[in-house]
N, C-alpha and C positions, 0 to 999 in steps of 0.2 A: 351569751345572748344579748347583753347590753351592747357589746361591741358590734355584733352583727346588726342589731336594731338601728344603731346610729348610722351604720354603713348602708344598710339596705332600705332604710326609711319605712320598713314594714315589718311589724312584729311577726306576722304569720309566715312571711317568706323566710325570716331569720330562723324561726323555730323549725321549719321544714329542712332548711339547709343544715342546721345543727344535728337533727336526727339522722340525716343522710350521712354526715361525716362520722357520727358515732357508729352507725351500722357498718360502714366500710372498715373502721378501726376494729370493730368486734370480729368481723370476718377474717381480717388479717391475723388477729391474735389467735383465733381458733386454728387457722391454717398453720401458723407458726408452731403452736403447741403440738399439733399432730405431727409436724415434721420433726420436731425435737424428740418426741416420744419414740418415733420409729428409728431415728438415728441412735438414740441411747439404747434401745432394745437390741439393735444389731450389734453395737459395740459390746454389750453385756454378753450376748451369745458367743462372740469371738473370745472374750475374756474367759468365760467358763470353759471353753474348748482349748485353753492354754495357747491361744493364738494372740498374745498380747500385742505384738508388733502390728498385726493387722487391725486390732481394735483401736489403736491410737488415732488414726485419721477420723474415725467416727466420733470419738469423744472430743476431738479437737473441733470438729464442725459444730457439735452441740455447744461447746464453750463459746464459739464465735457467734452463734445465734442468740445465746443467753449469757452474756459475759457478767451479768449481775447475779447469777445463780451459783452458789457455793458448790452444790452437788456436781455441776458440770465440770468444774475445775478439779474437784476431788477425783471423779471418775477418770479424767484425763491423766492426772498425776499417778493414780494407781496403775493404770495400764502402762504408763511409761516406766514406772518402777519395776513392774514384772518383765518388761521388755529390756531392762538393764539400761535405760536412758536416765540414769539417776540424777544427773545435773539438771536436766529439764524437769524431772519430777519434783525436785526440791523447790524450784521456782513456782511451779503450779500449785504445790501444797501451800506455799506461802500466800498465794493469791486467794486460795480457798479459805485460809484462816483469817485473812483480812476481811472477807465478806461474812464469815461466821466464826468469831474468835473463840467461842466456847465449845466447839465441836471436838470432843475427846477422840473420836474416831480418826479425824484428820491429823490430830496431834500425834497419835500413836503411829500412823502410817509415815508421817514425816520423820519421826524419830527412827523408825526402821530403816528408812533410806539413808539417814545420817550414819547409822551403825554400819550399814553395808559399805559405806564409803570410808570406814575406818575412823570416823570422827566421834569417838566413843564418849568423850566428856559432854559434847553438845547433845548427843543422843540421850544421855542420862538425864540431862536437864529437861529436855522436851518430854520424856517419859514421865518424869515427876510432875510436870505441868499437867499432863493428861490425867494423872491420878487425882490431882487437886481439883480439876474441872469436874470430874465424875468419879468420886471415890467408891461408888458402888459397881463399877464396871470391872468384871473379872479379867477380861483380856488385857487390861492395862498392867495388872500385876504379873500376868504371864510374860508380857514383854520385858518388864523390868527383871524378872527372874532369868530370862535368857541372857540379858546383859551381865548380870552377876555371874552366871555360869561361864560366859566367855572370858570374864576377868578372873576366873578361878576363886570365887567367893561362894562356896557351896552352901554355907549356913544361911546366908542372906537369900540365896536363890530358893532354898526350901521354904523359908519363912514367907517369901512373896507368893510362892505357889500355894502354900497352905491358905493364905488369905484369899487367893483367887478361888480355891476350892470351897472355902466357906461361903463366899458370895454366890458361887454357882456350882453346886454339887455334881452337876452333869457336864462339867467342862472337860472334854477329852484332852485338850491341850494341857490343863493343869494336872490331870491324872497321869498322863504320859510323862510330863516334866518331873513330877515327884518320883516316878518310877526310875527315870534316868539318873536322877541325883542319888537315889538309894543304890542303884546298880554300881555307880562309881565308888560308893562307900562299902561295896561288897555286902550289902544287906539284901541278899538275893530273895529271901522269902517274902519280905515286905514289898520289894520291888515287883515281884511276880503278881502279888495281889492287886497292886495299882494298875499294872498293865492289863490284867484280866478285866478289871472294872472298865478301863478305857475300851477294851475290845468288845465288851458287852454293849456299849453305846454305839460302836461303829464296827460291826462284825467283819466287814471286808477291808478294813484299813491296813494297807501295806505297811505303813510306818509302825503301827502298834504291833502287828504280827511279827515284824522283823525284830523289834526291841524285845518282845516276849521270848522269841527263840534265842536271842543273844543271852538273855538272862538265864534261861533254862540250860543253855549250853555251858555257860560259865559256872553254874552251880552243879553241873553234871547231874541234873534232874532230867532224865531222859524219858520219863513215863509218857509224856504227851508230844514228844518231838515227831513221832510218826504221824500224828494228827495235824500238827501245825505246819510241817514242811510242805505237804501238798496244798494246804490252804494258802500259804504264801505264794507258791508257784501259780496257783489258779488266780489269785488276786493280781499278781504281776501280769499274767496273760490278759486279764480282763481290763485292767486300768492302765497298764504300761507306765505306772508311776515309779520309775526306777530312782527318781530323785528323793523318794521317801526312805530308801534303804540307807542306814547309817554307813558312811563311806568306808572307813577302814574295817568296820565289823562285817562288811560284805563277804570277806574271806571265811568267816565262821559259819556262814549260812548255806554252804554247799552250792553256791552259784557257779555256773560254768563260765568259761573265759569270755564268751560273747555277752553274757549278762553283766559281768564285771565291767566290760567296756561301756555298756549302756549306763551303768550306775555312775561311772566317772563323767560321762558326757552330760548326764542329767544334773549332776552337782555343779558342773561348770556353768551350765545354763542358768543356775540360780545365783551365781557369783558375779559381782560387778567386775567386769574385765575392761580395762581402759582402752583408749584408742591406741592402735599399734604405732610405735615409733618408726622412724627411718633408721633401721638397725645399722649399727656400726660394725666394722670388721677390721682386723689388723692388716695393715698394709705392709708390703715388702716380704722378704724371705722368712722362713720359719725353720727352726731346728738347727742341727749341727751345720757349721759352715756359714751361718747367718745369724740374724737376730733371733733370740729365743721366742717361742710361742707364748703369748700372754694368756694365762688361764685364770679364771676367777671361780672360786667355790662359794656357793650360796647356800647357807644353812638357816632354815626357818627356826630351828631350836638353838641357834647361836653357838654351836660347837660345845654345848654344855656337857659336863662329865657324866651326867645321869643318862645321856643318850648313847645307845649302842653304836650308832654310826660314827660319832666323834671318837669313841674309844678304839674302834676297829681301824679307822683310816688315819689316825694321827701320825703314825710313822710313815705311811705312804706319802703324805704331804711333805713330811720332812725329808724323804728320800728322793724327791724330784731333782733331776740334774739341772743346775742353773744354766748350763749351756743349751739345754733343750726347752725347758719350761720356766717361765717367770710367773710366780704364784701370788695371787691376792685372795683374801677371804672376806666375806661379808656375813656378819652375824646379826640376825634379826631379833635376837633376844639378848638380854643383858648378861654380863659376866656373873657366873655362879661361884667363882672363886676356886674352882677345882683345878687339879694338876693337869687334867686332860686339856682343858681350855687354854691353860698357860702354854702347854706344849704346842698346840696348834698355832697359837699367836706367835710363838718364837719361830715356827717353821715358815711362816708366810713372809714374803717381802713387804706386803701391805695388808694390814688388818683393819677393816672398817667396822666400827661399832654403829650398827644401823637400827638399833632398837627404837630410837626416838625419831627416825626418819619415816616419812610417808612412803607408800609403795612407789609413787611417782618419783620421789626424790632418789630412792634407791636405784630405780631404773635409769634415771637421768645420769647418775654418777657412773653406773656401769656402761652406759652408752658413751660417755665422754672418754672412757679408758681405751676405746678402740681395741677390744679384746679379740683374741683368736677364737676362744671357746669359753662359754659359760656353763659350769657344771652344777646342776641343781642336786642337792643331797636330801631333799625332804619330800617332794612330790605332794601327795594327798595325806601325808601323816601329820602329826602335831606340828603346828607352826607352818602350815602349808604355804608355798611360795607362788601359788597360781597367779595372783594379781601382778606380781613383778614379772613373771615369765610371759604373761599375756601381752605386755607392752613390747615384747621382743626387742630389748635393748641391744642384743648381740645377735649377729647373723647365725652363728652356730651355737645352739643351745641344746644340751643333752641332760639326761637324767641318769644318775648312778647311785646305787646302794640303798636308798631310803624306802622306796615304794615298789613292791614286787609285781607290778602290772602296768598296763598302759596308763598314761596320764590323760590322754585324749585332748580334744579341744585345740590341737595345734600348738600346745604350749612349748614343746621341745621337738627337735627334728630327729634325735636318735636316743635309743634306750641302750645302755651298756649292759650286755649280758654275756652268756657263754654258750657253747654248742650243746650243752646238756640242759641247762636251765631254760634257755630260749632257743631251741632248734629252729631252723628256717621254716618248718611247717607251722610254727606258732605265729609267724609274721601276720597272718590274716586276722589275728586277735589283737594286734597292736596297730595303733595309728602311726607310730614312729618307725623309722628304719632302725635296724640293729647295728650296734658296734659290738662284735663278738670277740671275746678274749680267749686265749688258749687255756687260761686258768679260771676257776670259779670267780664270777664277777664280785662275789661278796668278799672283798679283801679283808685282811686282818693284820694286826701288828703283834700277834702273840709271841713270836720267837724273840722279839726285842723287849716286850713288856714282861714276859715270864721266863727268863733265861734259866731259872732253877729247874724247869721241867724239860728242857731240851735233852740233857743226858737222861737215859732211861732210869726209872726208879727200880730199886731191887724188890723182889717178891716179898722179902721180909718187911720192908717198909710198907708195902701195900697191905700185907696181912695185918699189921698193927693198926693201920688206918681203918680197915674193915671191922676189926674187933672194937675199936673205939667208937666208931660211928654207928655201926649196924648190928653189932653183936652176932655175927655169923661166922661159921667156920671156913677154912680155906678151900673146902671141896664143894661148897654150895655156890651155884652160879647166881650172881647178882645182876638181875635185869633192871636197868634204870630207865626212867623217863623224866627228864628235868624240864620238859615243856610245860607250859601253863595248862591247867585242866580243861580250858575251853577248846583245846585242840583235840581232845580225846572224844571219840565217837563210841556209841554202844557196841557197834560191830567190832571195832578194834579192841575194846575192853574185853569182849567175849573171847577173842583170840588170846589175849594175855592170860585170862583165867584158865584157858585150856593148857597153856604152857605151864602154869603153876601146878596144875593137877597131874601133868604128865611127867614131870621130872623134878630133880632136887634143885629147886630154884626159888628165889624170893624176888618180889617186885619192890623197887625203891622209888618212891615218889616224894616230891617236895610238898610241904603243907602250905600252900598259898593262902588258903582261907578255910575256916571251919566248916562252911556249908558244903563245898565240893568234896572235902576230905571225908566228911560223914556220909555223903551220898555214895562215894566210891566204895567205902567200907560196906555199906548196906547192900550195894549191888554185888560185891564180891561174895557176901553171905548167900545171896540168892543163887549164885553160881556154884555154891557148895565148896568154896575155898576157905581154908582156915585163916582166921585173922592174923596169925603169926606169919603168914606168907607175904603180907603186905606191910612194908616198913615206910612210915611217913615221918620225915624229919623236918625241922624248921629250915627256912631259907639259909643258905650257906654264906658265911662272911666273905666279902669280895676278895680280901687279901689272901685267903686260903682256899678259895672256891675250887680252883682247878685241881689242887692237891687232893682235896676231899673227894672230888668226882672220880679221881683215878682209882678209888677203891671199888668201883663197879667193874663188871666184865663186858657188858654189852649195852649200848644205848638204843632203846626202842623209839623209833620215830613215829609221828602221827601224820598219816598221809593227807588228812583234810587240809591242814596248814602246817607244813613241815618245820623242822628245827632249823632255824637260820643261824642267828648268833649262838644259840644253845648248841647247835650241831657243831659249829666251829670249836666251841669250848670242849665238847665231849671228845672230839677227834684229837685235839691237842692234849687232852688228858690221857690219851692212849686207848679210848674206847672205840671199837668198831661201831659204825652207825648203820642199823638195820632200817631200811626204808623201801618204799615202793612208789615210784614217781607216777603221778596222774597227768592230766592233760593241761595243767596251767602252771605258771612259773612258781607260785608259792609252794606247790607240792613237788616240783622237780628240782629245786635248788639243793635239797639234802642229797640227792643222788649225785649231783655234780661234786659236792664236797666229799662224799664217800669215795667216789672213783678217783679223785685227785689225791686223796690221802691214803691210798693203798687198801681200801675196804670194799673192793668191787664185789666180793663174794656175798656181801650183805645188801646188795641192790636187787630187790625182788621185782618180778613182773606183775604179780597179783597178790592179793591179801592171803590167799591160800599158800602160795610159795613163801611169803613172809613168815607164816606160821611154821612151815616145814623147815626153813633155814634155821629159825630160832630153836626149834626142838632138836635138830641135829647138833647144833653147837652146845646145847645144854647137856646132851647125852655123851658128846665126845669132847670132854673138857680139854684134852691136849690140843685139839684142833682150835678150840676157842682161844687158848693161850697163845698158840702160834699166830693166830690172826691179830691178837692184841700186840704181839711183838712186831708184826709187820706194820701196824698203824703207828706204833711208837717209833720204829726205825725211820719212818717217813719224815719225822721232825728233824732228823740229822742233816746238817748242811752237806751238799753233794754237788759235783760239777753239773754243767748243763747237759740235758738229755734231749733227744728228739721228742717230738710231741707225743708219740705213742711207743716209746721204747719200753719193752717189758723186762723187768728184772727177774732173775732166776727164781727167787723165792716166791713171788706172787704168781709167776707164770706156772709154777708147778701146782698151784692151787686154783687154777682156772684163768689166770691172767688179769692184769689191771694196768692201765696206763697211769703214770704219775706225772704231776705237773710241778715244776720247780716253784711256780708262783703261788702254790698253796701256802707254804710256810716261809718262803724266801721273799722278804719284803722288797729287796732290791730287784729281784728277778720279776716280780709282779709289776713293780713300778716301771721297769723297762718296757714290758709288754704294753702296759697301759699308756705310757708316753707315746710309743709308736702309733698306737691307735688314735690318740689325740691329734698327732701330726697328720696322719692319713685323713682323719675326719675333716680337718681344716681345709683340705683340698677337695673333699667329696661334696658333690651337689646332689642331694636327694638319693644317694645310693647306700646300700648296705656296706658295712666295712667289716672284714674278717682279718684279724691279726694272727699270724702264724708264729709259733714258738721258734726261737733260734736254737 
């Protein structure tokens, strides 16, 4: 007013002009706030509808209108984080924190973005800072527990979740988190109680229902499965929240192939996938008569000896012809000091220790090699490799062996399968093209790793093993299932109980945990089966596992999620594999194994036929022994056969084609190498390898 008074020479005129100016400013501010409110409201609606990418421009406009407001930058960063624009989200979280340094919510979200980028140590520091800023906030402890879980420190994860639950007894995230930790420790009863508490707080939660069903299935507590199964399907139908289903556990929940596809897609949508590279490809000729095809194997678990994939394929890698294939291996986990890891390292021309490399660094090195084919061995299993594959460092990327379903998301171009496990009519359930081998795609190295079992064992030796392990006589049929208990369904167990009541047979199960074993015994009592009919033994020592398993007569498969590595072990031990293939790969692979190993008579079309075949073999012991001899004879080395040549013994029993590649590592490697060479020339086509 003083300035206007001097300028205008009149106090009244100055006062009126000042009031007019203030009025205009007030109108502008009101209009601006209304505009910002509508913009933020629209962005929030899109974010709630899982349309984060569409919400980003609205929050960006709000931040432009009010760059001094921390909430505007926080909303923008949160939308960018959900839309997988993580680098931009980090920058905008930083701006929000500069405006409001003590906001624990922004700190936690920033730490989550760092964690998704693989910057674990930075993420941990930011999470701790969030706890220090607001030590009474439950969600901060839940976030730290998630970090401890990913780093395999379960005790600290449980402590953090317990603190979160003490601060907020109604925290569904804390309740479910504790349930998951107890589930991993096989404390099924306690885990179930926590999942039920979480479900009472959010009755339609897909994630909680899925974890509860996994817990009940793993403990073989089937009393409420008939209730929760339809609830889960209804919740999925209503919310379409497939990303809430635990990825690998989806096979245990009875989902169909299309639902498994959606689960994989939803999880990839939550994973930070980097910008696609200009993929490299091998130049020049490939295969015999020219330069060898350069192939790299990528293992998320680092070829560690505890993993079944590394144990099964170690001799396949070693059997590659250097004139056809030049091999390199990339290990994303550290050396565990096992003989298996050492064997793989010796078999590779180049072995890259990539545990301390970022996903981008691994992809950059793969890209620089100008490979012909990149073979992923992990998929969505432990140590998944999606972030490396998403960068597409190699033009021809395929998945083999690790994950028995589609990877989705365009991560790889081909899925290695076979005509039984992945028949052409399943192509609609896979995003990838098929590379179909004449042998079961689940390769193994058993004939080279266990030469003591290649010559058939005498009946006297088997009888002694049966007496030592099982205390049963030579005329009693031993029906075995070495699969984990979560693969058993109540309908299948009822079939097994009918078999025990109908003939002179016992059921041999492995005692994986006390909860499932006790529940199985209790269920058997309700079926009226004597306790002596079920034999449960501790897990078998690895060095004598196959010899011990040869004491059984027949392996009973579990159609929900069939015997994969366990099926290979059983067949090599000389046990016919009784199975019934369903409509997705995890349930069809055992049929491929059985057909290739001379056990075609035990591939049933329905569960009723499954029961009839088992009962016939129990009552006709000589037929069962002949079938055992047929499976045992398939281990013997023999010359090449046409793809569907029938031998006289199995043809008289109904016929079965045999594949050389089932036990002959060199024959399988030859088929597989020809597939790789064909693949390197294929552009978006299915590839079928014929046996020689």
